[in-house]
N, C-alpha and C positions, 0 to 999 in steps of 0.2 A: 504493500500500500504506500502511495506516494506521501512524501512530506509536502505540505501545502504552505508555501511561504510567500507572503506579500512583501514586495520591495517598495518602500515608501520614503517620504522625505519631509513633507510639510512645506518646504520652500521649493519652488521650481528652479531649474538651472544648476542643480548640484551634481548632475551626471547620473541620476537614478536609473534611467533607461539603459545607459551604457553599462553601468554596473550590473544590472539585471542580465543583459546579453552576455557580458563577459563571464559572469558566474556560471551561467548556463553552459557556455562553451567549454569552460574548464571542468565542470562536473561531468559533462559528456565525454571529454577526453580521458576521464578517469574510468570510463566504461559504464557510467550510470545513464539511465534513460531519463531524459529531461524534456519537459515541454514549457515553453515560455508563453504566457497568456497576456495579451495586451487588453486591459479594460479601461484605457483612457479614451472613452468614446468621444469622437469628434476632434480630439487633439493628439491622436496617436502618431507615434513615429517609430515604434519597435520594428515594423517591417522595413523601414529605411535603414535603421541601424544594422539589421540582420541581412541587408542587401537582397531582400526577397519581394520588394514592392511590385515588381513586374510579374510575380508568380501568384499573386493573390487572386483567387477565384471566388471563394467564400470566406466569410469572416464570422466573428462571434455572434453578431446580430442575426446572421443567416441561421446559425445553429439554434439560437434562442427562439426564433420565429419559425422553426421547423422547415426551412427551405433546403436544408441538407443535414446529414449526420455529422457529428463532431469530428469524426476521423476524416471525413471528406474535406474539412476546412483546414486540417493541419498541413503545414508545409515543412518538409524535411530539409535540414541544412545541407548545403551542397558539398560540404567537406566532412561532416560528421553525421553518420547515419543514426546516432543515438539522440540527436538534438532536433526538436520540432518547435515550430511557432504557430500559435493560434492568433491570427491578426485581428485587429479591431477595424472600425469603420470611420471614415473621415467626417461624415455628416449623417445624422440620424436624430429623429425625435426622441429616441431612447425610451419610449413609453413602456415597452415590454422589458427593458433592461433594468431589472431589479437585482438586489443582492441575492434574493432567493434563486432567481434564474441563473445568475452567474455561479452560484454554489452548485446548482444542478450540473452545469457544464464541468466544473472542477471535479465533482464527485464521479462523474461519468468517466473521466480520464484517469482517476486515481489508481485504478487497478492495472493500468498499462505502463505507468511510469514510476520512477524512483523519486523524482522531484518535479513539483509544479511550482514555477516561479511566476508570481502575478505582478505585472508592472502596473503600479498604482498611480492614479492621477495625483498631482501635487495639491496641497491644500487640505482642508479638513471639512469640506462641504459634503453634500449628498454623493457625488461621484466617489469620493474617498470612502464613505461609509459602505457603499455597495461593493467596492473593490475588496474590502477587508472581510466581508461577510462570510466568505467561504474559506478563509485562511485559518490555520492553526498556529502558525508562527509568523514572525515579522523580522525584517531587516530594515533598520532605519539608516538612511544615507545622509550624511552631513558634509559640509565643508568647514574648515576651521575659522569661521567668521560668525560674529555674534547674531546677525539676523537668522542665519541657518540654524543655529543652536536654539534660539528662542522658539522658532517654529517647530523644530523637532521635539522640544519639550511638550508642546501642546499635542502633537501627534502621539507621543508615548503615552500620555495620560488617557487619550481616547482609546488607544489599543488596549491598555490595561482595563479600562472600564468595560470593554467589549469581551473580556475574558481571554485575550491573547497575552499570555504571561511570558512565553519564550520569545524574547526580543534580543537581537544582536545589533551591533553598531559597526558600520563601515564609514571611515573618515576618508573622503576623497579630496583630490587636488591639494595634497599637503606639500608644502615647500620646506624641506629640511633646513635650508639656509636661514629662513625666517624664524624657525624654532630656535636654532642656536643663537641667533641675534636677539631672541626674546621679543620678537615683534608679533608673534601669534602664540596662542596657547599650545602647550604640548598635547600629544595625543592622550597621555594619561590624564591630564587635567580635564580634557573634553569628556573622556569616558566616565570619570568620576562626577563631573558636573551633571551629566545626563543619567547617571546611575545605571549604565548599561555595560555588559561585557563587550570587550573589543573583539570584533570578528576579523577586521582587516583595516589596513592603512594603505592607501593608494597614493603614490607620489604624483605631483603635477606633471601632466604629460600632454603635449600638444595634440597627438593623434587621438588619444582618448577624449580629450576635450572637444575634438571635432566629430566625435561619435563613431570612431573607427575601432572595431573590436579586434581585428586581426592586425594588431600593432606589432612592430618589430622592437619596440622599446623594451629592453631587458628588465628595467626596473618595474614598469607597470605590469609586464607579463608575470614576473615573479611574485609581485604583490597580490595580484588577483589569484594566482595559483595557490598561494598560501591561504588566502581567504576561503577559497573553495575547499581546500583540505581541512581547514579549521571547522567549516560548516559541517562537513561529512564525518570527520573523525573526532570531532569535539576536542580539538587541540587548540593551542593558543600561540602559535608561531606568527609573529607580526613583523612585517617588513620595516626596516629601520631607514626612514627617509633622511636621517641626519648623517648617516655614516660617511657618505661621500664628501661631506662638508666639514669633516673633522681633521685635525692636524694641520700641518703647514700647507700641503697642497689643497686641502679643503678650504683653508682661509683664502687662498688665491681664487678658488672657484666662487666663494661667497662674494669676494670683491668684484669679480667679473660680472656676476649676476646683478649685483647692486648697481654697477655702472651702466649695464645694459637696460635694466628695468627700473 
């Protein structure tokens, strides 16, 4: 039976969809059966991130409105046969798209997969509430900035109030040089402030920021891989974003980044 995990944030623009796609890809590479479900009705872009936008025939609304079976709407990843995506729709009245109906779709898929990752809309309004309805666990994605942390705190309280107790934290777009220079909070401080166990730390990466999941960036790749293994194996190995900025050569790198940025 699949683990049903909603990927959420509270604030838009933190890289939630890209994290969802990357986690799915790395879990699938571990030999696990994974399906990504986009429930951001009207503002969806998981299909774009997964590079399958031209392959979409049916979507989650077609499934809910009985125009197709759920397995007909699934799109298999072109590089990994263990990874599938259930896309959303760009424009719809969403009258029939309720939390109960989304849960039915999730439950229908649960026996065929090891992981169901639900890409949740940002914010805490009705679309968020229906997205979390069928989830049993949650991953909250934040960046190391105060607005992101404030919004995440509200999301965490809502998740807890809905009975989702197993919640992990991924901190995205972390700059190790700024941590060393004490210009942003440390990842430990963020984890303690939100009172969540740290699942992963992802370094600032231009390709990931652009929504590319098949990145050649060694740092981002290792960080996501660690996060996926932590999720599956219940381990706590966290990527150290500060390592390359320590010592003499690290100080030179920090100086160069400061002069450039």
